[in-house]
C-alpha positions in Angstrom: 27.0 -31.6 -11.7 27.1 -27.4 -10.3 30.2 -26.8 -8.2 28.7 -23.5 -6.6 26.5 -24.7 -3.9 23.2 -23.3 -4.3 20.6 -22.5 -1.1 18.0 -24.0 -0.7 15.2 -21.7 1.6 12.4 -23.9 2.4 9.2 -21.7 3.1 5.6 -21.7 3.5 3.7 -22.1 -0.5 0.6 -20.2 -1.6 -0.5 -23.2 -3.2 -2.1 -25.2 -0.5 -5.6 -26.2 0.3 -7.4 -23.9 2.8 -8.6 -27.5 4.9 -6.1 -29.3 5.7 -3.2 -25.9 6.2 -4.7 -24.4 9.0 -5.9 -28.2 10.9 -2.4 -29.4 10.3 -0.4 -25.9 12.1 -3.8 -26.4 14.8 -2.6 -30.1 14.7 0.9 -28.5 15.3 0.4 -26.5 18.5 -1.2 -29.9 20.0 1.8 -31.5 19.2 4.3 -29.5 20.7 1.8 -29.8 24.0 1.6 -33.5 24.3 5.6 -34.8 21.9 8.3 -34.1 23.8 10.8 -34.3 20.9 9.1 -31.7 18.8 8.4 -29.7 22.2 12.2 -29.7 22.0 12.3 -28.7 18.6 9.8 -26.3 18.7 11.6 -24.2 21.5 15.4 -24.6 19.2 13.3 -22.9 16.3 11.7 -19.9 19.2 15.6 -19.3 19.8 16.3 -18.7 16.6 12.6 -17.2 14.8 9.4 -15.7 15.5 7.1 -18.5 17.5 4.7 -18.2 14.6 7.5 -19.6 12.3 8.1 -21.8 14.2 5.0 -23.6 14.2 5.1 -23.7 10.5 8.6 -25.4 10.7 6.7 -27.7 13.1 4.1 -28.1 11.4 5.9 -29.1 8.5 7.7 -31.9 10.5 4.6 -32.9 11.7 3.0 -33.6 7.8 7.1 -35.4 7.1 5.5 -37.9 10.2 1.8 -38.5 8.8 3.8 -39.7 5.5 5.9 -42.3 7.2 3.2 -43.5 8.9 1.1 -43.4 6.0 3.3 -45.1 3.6 5.0 -47.8 6.1 1.8 -48.2 7.7 3.0 -47.6 11.5 2.3 -46.3 15.2 3.7 -43.1 15.8 5.7 -42.7 17.7 5.8 -40.0 20.7 9.2 -38.5 22.0 10.8 -39.6 18.8 14.2 -36.8 17.3 
């Protein structure tokens, strides 16, 4: 195990599905209008960075939620932080 702490920079990659990526980003814009928890996170991100980069971070969170709903077979819950 390495003792120094490595900083991992996560960003959008060049490997993508050309149909899925724009759909997730567009869905993220709708998500921040419907889900107050995600709107709160979006506003926090906007204080630190450009709004287009903030929506990419929201898109990543949306993908994580989609994966959770899909694997756990549970309904999406609005307003969960």
